[in-house]
N, C-alpha and C positions, 0 to 999 in steps of 0.2 A: 276512300283515297288510299292509294297503294303505290309503292315504289319497287316493283319487282326487279331483282338482279337478273343478269343475262340468262342463266338456265331457267329461271322461273318464267321469264318472258317467252322463251322458246317453248316451254311446256304449255303456256297459255295459248300460243299460236297453234300448237298441235291439237289442243282441245277444240278451239274454234274450227280448225280444219276438219276434225272428226265430226263435229256437230253439223258441218255443211254436208258432208257425204251422207250422214245418217238422216238428214232432213228431207231427202227426196226433192231437192230444189229443182225448179225448172231451169235455173242458171247453172249449167253443169261446169265442173272444174275443168280448166284447160289441160290438155295432154301435155306431157313433158316437153314436147318440141314446140308448143305454142308460146307466143309471147305473153308476158305477165299482163294482167288486166290493167286498164288505164288508171293512172293515179287520179286523186281528187284534183280538179282544176279550179274549183272555187270553194273558199271557206271564209265565213264571216262570223264575227262575235257581236253580240248585242246584250249589254253595253260593252264598250271597249275599255272602260276604266271604272274603278269603284273601290270601296273598302273591303277588308276581309269579310267573307260570308256572302258576297254578292252572287246571286244566281245568274249565270251567263247562258244565253241561248246560242247554240252553234248551228249554223246552217251551211249547206254547201251542195256541190254537184259532182257526181262521179260518172264520167261517160260510160255507157253500157250498163249502168246500175239498174236495179229492178224497180218495179212499182211496189206499192204496199201489198198487193195481192200476190205478186211473185215472191216477195220476201217472206210472206207468211208461210210459205212451203219449206223454208229453210231457216231453222232457229239460229244458225250461225250468223245470218245476216242481220240479226236484231241486236248485235252487240259490237262494240269496238273499244279500243283502248285510247284514253285521252291522257296526254302528258302535260304536266305543269312544269315546264322547263325541259331540258334535253331528255328525250325519251329513254336513252340508255343509261342515264345516271341520276335522274331526279324522280319526283313524285308522279305516279301514274295511278289511274283507277279506271275500272270498267264503267261504261255508260251504255244505256239502252238507246237504240237508234230507231227513229221513225222514218219510213220512206213515204214519198208522196203517192197519193192514190191516183193522180192524174198526170204527173210529169216524171217519167222514169229517170232514175238517177238522182233526183232531188232528195235530200235527207235533212233531218234535224235531230239535235240532241241537246243536252244541257248539263251543266256541272256547277258546283258551288266552289267559289274561290276559297282556298284554305284559310281557316281561322286559327289554326294551331301549327306549330313547327312540325317538321318531318325529318326522318332519318335519311341521310345520304351516305355515299362512300367517303365523304369528308367529315362526317359527323352530323349533328343536328343542324338543320337549316332553320333559323328563326324566320318568323313572318315579318318581313321588312318591306317598306315602300320601294317601288321601282318598277321596271319594265320586265315582264315575263313573257316567254314564248309558250303558246298553247298549241300543242300538236295533236294530230289524230292519226292513228295507225290501226292496221288489222281490220279495216272496213271491207276489204275485198276478199272473196273466197280463194285466197292463194293457198298453195300446197303446204306452206310452212315457212318458218323463218321470219315472218313479218314483224315479230316482236323484237328481233335482234337488230333491225335496221332503223333508220331514222323515220320520221313521220311522213305520211303520204301528203299531208298538207299542214300548214301552220299559220297562226296569226298572232298578234301581239295584244297583251292586256296590261294596262298600267294600274298597279296596286297603290292605292292612296291610304294615308293614315286616317285615324290613329291606328297603330298596330300594337299588339301585345309585346310585353318585355320578356316573356318566357323564352328561355334558352339563349338570351343575349349574354355576352361575356359578363361574368360575375353574378349571373342569376341562376336559380335552380332550374334543372332541366328534366328531372325524373324523380319519382318517389313511389314507394309501395308501402302498404300497411298490411301486416299479417295478424289476424285475429282468430284465436288467441295467439300470443307470441311464443307459446310453448305447448308441447304435446308429446304423446307417446306414439309408437307405431300403430297405425290403424286409425288414429284420430284425424278428423277433417278440420283443416284450417282454411279460412277465407282470405282472399287476397284482393286488395283494392289499391287504387293509386292513379298515377298519370305518367305518360311517357310520350315522346314524339311518335308520330304515325310511322308504321312499319310497312314493308312490302309483303303483302299476302295475297294469294290468289284464292278466290272463292269466299267461303264463309270466314269472316275475319276471326283470328285467334290472337293476334298481337304478337306477344313475345313468348319465348320458352322460359320456364321457371327452373332454375338450377339450385341444388343444394351443394354448397362448396365448403371445403374444410375437412373432407373425408381423409382418412388414411389412404395413401396412394394405392395400397394393395386392395382397397375396397371399391375403387372406382377409377376409371381412366382420368388421369390428371387431378385426382382428388375431388371430383365433382360428379354429380349424377342428375339427370333431368327428372323433375317431378311431374311436369305437365305443362299446360299452356295457360296464359292469361289472355282472355278475350279483350279486344279493344274496340271502343266506339269511335265514331267519326270525330269526336272532340278530343280524342286521345285518352279518355278515361279507361282504366283497366279494371277488370273484375274476373273472378274465378274462385274456384276452391280446389283443394288437393288433399289427397290422403297421404299422410306421412308414411314413408316406407320403412320396412324392417331391415332391408338390405338390398344389395345389388345381385341379381340372379347370376349364379355361377362364379361370383367373385367374393362374396362374404357379407357378414352382417354389418350394419351401421351401428357403431357403439353410441351409447347415450353421451350427450355433451352439447357444447355450444357450437352452432354452425351459422352460416350466412346464406341467405337466399337472395339471388339476384335475377334480373331480367337479362336475357341473351337473345341476340339475333345474328345469324350467319350471313355475311356478305361474300359474294364471289368477286373479290377485287381488293386492291390495297385500300386500307382505311387509315386515315390520320386523324386522331381524336385528341381533344384537349379538355381540360376542366374535369368534370365529375365522371367522364366516360373513359373506359379503358378498352383495349382490344388485344387479342392474342392471335398469332398467326396459326393457321391450320392448313395442312396440305403441303405439297412440295412443288410440283410443276405448275400449279395454278395458284395465283395469289388469292388467298381466302383468309378471312378474319372473322372472329366472333366479337361482336360488340357487347360489352357488359355494362349494365346500368343499375343504379339504385340498390347497392348492397344493404341488406336488412338482417339484423340478428334473429336467430331462432334457437330456442332451447329444446333439444330432443331428450325426452325422459325415457327411462328404461321401460320396456313392456312388462306387464305381469307375466309370471312364469306359470307353466302347467303345474309344477309342484306346489305353488302358492295357492292354487285354487282348491286344493284339498279334495274332499269327497264330492263327486258329482252324481246325482241320481236322475237319470233321464225319465221324464214323464211320457214323452212321445217323440218319435223319430220319423220325420217325413223326408223321403228321398225324392230327388228331382226326376229319377227314372228307376224302373225296376223290371228285371227279367223274371222275377218271381212274385207271386201274390197269394194271399190267403183271404178267405171269406171273412169279412169283418164280424159277422154274426155267427159263423160256423167255422171256427179255426181249423177243424179237421179237413176241410175242403181246401186244397192247395193246388197250385198250377205253376208251371214255369215254361219259358221258351226254350225248347231243346236246341242245343248247339248244332245238332244234325238236321234240324228242321221239324216243323210241327209243334204242337203243344202237348205237354205231359201233364196229366190231371190225376189227382188222388182225392178220394172221398173219405179216407180213413187215417188221416194224419201222416201219410207217407209210407204206410205199411205196404200198400200195393199202388201201382201206377198204371194208367192206361193212356194210349196215344190218341190224340185228337188231330186228324190230318188238316193241313192247311192248303191242300191242292186246289181248293175252290177259290182261293183269294184272287188269282189271276183273272178268272172269269168274272168275279164281282167288280173288277175295275174296268171291264169292257164298257164302252159308252161314256167313260170319263176321260178327261185329258191326261190321265196318269196311267203308268204301267209299272210293274214291279222292277226293282233294281236291287241287285245284291245276291247274296248266296242262296242257293236252293239245293237241297240234297235229296235225291232219290224220290221214291213214291210218297214220302210223308208230306212233302211240300216245302215251301219257302220258310226261311228262318224269321221268326218274329223278333221285334226289338223291344217290346214292352207288353205288359199284360195286366188285366184287371178282372176281378170276379164280381158277379152281381149277387148280393146277399138275398135279394127278394126273388131271384129266379135262378136256382142252381143249375139250370141247363144252359145258361147264357155265359159266353166268354167274350171278352173284348180284348183285342190285340192290335198292335201297331206293326207296320211293315215299311221297309225302305222302298221308295219309289222315285220315279223321274217323269218328266214330261214325255208322253208316249211319242210325240212327234219329233222331239229334239234330243232326247236322252239326257244324261247327266254330264256335268253339274247343271243346276243345283240338285241336291238330293232332298226329297221330301219324306216326312214321316206321315204315313197314311193310316187312318183309323178304320178298323173293320170289326164286325161282330158275327157270332154264330149262336144259334139257339138249339141246334140239333147235333151237337157233338162233332161239328166240322163237316157235316154232309153238304152244307151250303154256307157261304159267307156273304155278307152284305157290307157295303161301304156306309159308314156313319153319315147321315145326311147333314151337310153344313147348314147353319142358320142362314136366313135371308141376308144377302149382302156379303156372304163369305163363300170361300171355295174349299174343296177338300184339302188343298194344299195349305190352308190357313190353320189347320189343326194345331192345337197347342198342348195336347196331352190329356190323359185320363187322370182324374182324381176321385177318391172315394170320400163320401160325406155321409156319415151315419149309415143308413142302409141303402144308399144310392151310389151309382156310378155317374160321374159328371164328365162331360167333354168340353174342353176349353177351345175357343177359336179366337185368333187374333189376326189383324191385318195392319199394314202400314198406312200412313196418311200421306197427304201431299208433301209434307215436310220430310218424308222418308224414314220416319222412325218405326222400326218393326215392332209390332205389338202395342202401338199407341192406343188402338181401339180394340177392345176384346169383349167377348160375351161367353155365356155358359149355357149349356143345355143338359138335360137329365135323361138318362136311359129309363124309359117307362115300358112296361110290358115286356121286359127282357130284351129291349132293343127295337121293338116294333114301333115305338113312338119316341120322339125326342123333343119334349116341350122345353120352353125356356126355363132357366133356373138361376138361382143366385148363390153365391158363395156365403158360407156361414163361418163364424169363428171356430177354430178347432176346439175340441172338448177339453183340452188341457194346454196350459201355457199361454203366452201372449197371443193376441189376435193377429197372427202372421200366417200367410199361406204363400205357396209358390204361385207366381203368375204364369201366364202362358209360355210354354217352351218355344224357342225360336224354331222356325221351319224354313225349308228351302235353302239349305246350307251348302256352302262350297267345301273347302278343305279345312277341317278342324286342325290339321297339322300346321296350317299357315295363319289361320284367323280364329279367334275365339267366337263364341256364340253366347252373348250374355242373356241370362234369364232373369226377369225382374222378380223381386220379392215384394209381396203386397202386404199392406198394413191397414187396419181399420181401427179408428178411434170411435166408431159409432156402432159397435157390436155387429159388424158385418153388413150394415145397411149401405155404407159407402166405403170404397177401397181406394187407396192411393199407392203409388210406387214408392218404396223406400229409397230415397236419393242416395247415390254413391254406393249402392249395394246391388251388384248384378253379377253373380258368379258365372263362370264359364260352364254352360250346359253341355259342352262336349265331354266333360268329366262328371263323375259321380259327385254330387253335392248333397249334404244332409242338413236339414233344419231340425235342431234338437231343442226341445222345451224342457226347462228345469223347474220352473215356477211360474207364478202369474205374470212376472215381468222379466224373467231370465230366459235367455235363449242363446244358442250358438249356431254358427255356420261353419261347417267342416268341409273342406275341399282338398283334394289331393294335389292340386296344381295352384301354386301361388308364386307369381313372378316377382312381386315387389314386397311381399309381406309374408307373415306366417300362415299356416294352413288352417288355423282355427281363429275365428272371430267371435267375440262374446259381447252380448248386450245385456245390461241390467235395468234398462228403462223401457222395456216393451218393444224394442227395435228402433227407437229414435236415433241412438248412436251405437257404434260398434267399435270395439278395440281389439287389436291383435293380441293373441296370447303366444308367448314364446315357448315353442315345443323343444324338447331336447333334440340335438342333432342325431341323425341316423348314424349307425355304425360306420366309421370311416369318413364322416363328413367334417370332423373337427369343429371349428368355430364357424363353419359356413351357416348361412341361413338354412334351416331345415327344409328340404325340398322332398316331401313325401311323394311317392309315386301315386298315380291315379288309383283310387280305391280306398283311400283313408276313410274310416268310418268309426262310429261309436257303437260299442256293444251295450246290451241292456244293463250291465253292471257299472257303466261309466268309463270303462277302459277304451282306449283307442287301439285299432287294429289296422294293419296295412300289409300288403305284399310289396316289398321294396326290392328294387333291382340294385344290388350292391356289387362293388368290385371284388373279384376273386382271382388272384394271380394275374394273368394277362387278359382275363375275360371278365364276365359278369355272371352273377347267379341270382335267382329269386329266393327270397326268404320271407316267411311270415313273421311279423314282429308285433309285440304287445307293449302298450304303455299304460300301466295301471294308474288309477287315480292317485295323485300325490307323488308319483314316482319321478325320479330325476334322470332316468335313462331308460331306453328301450331294451327289451329282452327278446330273445328268440322264442316264438310260440311253440308249445310242446306238440301240437298236432294241428295240421292244416295242409291241404293239397296246395302245392306251390308251383310245381314244374309246369310251365306253359299255361299257368292259370291266368284268366282275364281278371285283373284286380277290380275293374269297374263293375264286373258282374257279380262279385261275391256279395252275399246277402244273408242276414239272419232271418230265419223263418221257423216258427214253432220250436224254439229252443235249440236249433242247430244252425251252424254256419255253413252255408253252401258255397262251393267254389266250382266255377265252370272251367273245365280244362279242355284244351284243344290240341290238335296235332298228335304227334307220336308221344303220348303220355303213358304213365304207369299208374294204374289204380289197383290198390291191393297187390302190387308186385307184378301185375299182368298187363301186357299191352292193351290199349283201349282206343276205341274210336272216340271222337269228340263226345263228351258226356259231362255229367255233373257228379260231384262228390260232396259229402257233408260230414261235419264233425260236431258232436254234441258240445254245447257251450261249456258243460261241466268238465270237459277234457282240455279246455283252453287255459293254459297257465304258462308261466315262464319255465323253459326247459332247463335252465341252469340256476 
């Protein structure tokens, strides 16, 4: 049950119109000069009276309407909007429509008479006995605007008692419970309660949850949205939210006592009484935010980096890597060259040889995909990730950016390929049965093997809900099914499949699940509430049997480091010192924040300098209270996401018109021994 305000109604009409055109219906939309389709001429309710919760069948006839077979060709004809009261100001909800198989234009649908109050422009409307108008709109494939007009047809229903007393004058109308009622940034709290039904299109989410009482400089109007509370048809609210550390670009949220409330934005004047309040928004259009059920919340201070003391990483697992070393033979190393191809060393980096990637394009012929992205000279296209096979030194596994060969980008896919003959020929990694090459979810190493993860979405639309693993055997000549095992050190946590088929990372994030096993790797589940943005470098660092950290250079509502001390069940933000020039702002490290083997944090930060900006490599030692400038690291035009520690050296990938050792250089890589990384001042 929903009560969309005018813009939401127009949006819904546009969706239905789009569904009509995409559905390939045999009933074509009328051209602009043609008259609108005929309105519904007959509409009946059965029964016409009853108590709250009565299931009412609606039947009718629309001249020129389809048969069931014709409607099946157009998904837009299978839905309509039913109004309980005036369509423009009262409760509405979407209903499914069944068309007659034998009599064109005859239709039927049903709805349930409201059992709980609903929110209107005049405040909550209690369920009271009386005569109500039932209207039906948006049943015809009109071009748009159907949701902004009155109903195509209407009938009357008499609501009889007994009716609930909820939301009557003098009675409670909304409440929420927050469990626990206190927490620190990064803690997850659960929300439950009840409120009048709200107008929502699509999957119901109910109300927005706001934290109010902030200093005005920390958030607009002293409040910030935390998330949404889902709402069931009986008005029950549920949800969970992660307490934020601050408001991006505006500042940190200090510890203290705050209030969480429910909010809903109406496009129209609102007159409220009793426990509800409203605040005007906008100027030329009357808009108001309804606020309900204010509930106290105590926000505690986050633990600080300095208070953590000495950290000793046991293992560091990156979500992506442009460099790799052989897990059993560390002297064998490789990386994706910024100018194209793969660069390989068998002697710990003393000498390097080029592995061409020119055969990748040919390997994708016959698949639905083609290369997309940079390609440089005769060496071949640039790879985006790499893995080495400990059991077969001649095999290299690499990923490349691609797109649908027929349609181009977006989306952009990460495609997996391998070579066993130093790049003379490349082959696409065969996906498991039921998966495609575009479902690839990343290479991972496990013991002496290379694994390939694949994931696909389900009917509910969740990317990566179903995933599987296969193992490279015979240097890539076979790919039998495999299972993930717990890491050799730290909690039983592993990266889940990386998202694929991405659009713009600049506009949308790409969450990557973190997997947890309480059964020694026999069964895996997704850690709830923890899905870092795979568009940036993210590290999973193990410190002990139950201690781990997630480190990400991009954090919009919290700090860039989250710590778990219970094997990954719960995570808490750790407050890092602000970067130079950030003052008391929430520290927003640039992409590329990572932990070094000694437990220090390192990043390449973009900092203000005069009227412009400059890149600077920064270090944060264990227990330190401030960042310092690193004594040695290539920073000019460096890609912070690509920097990586390998064999005791920190590698930086530089691009464009850069200087390496004081000389102009084409895109290349530079490295610094970790022994030379220390504070310069």
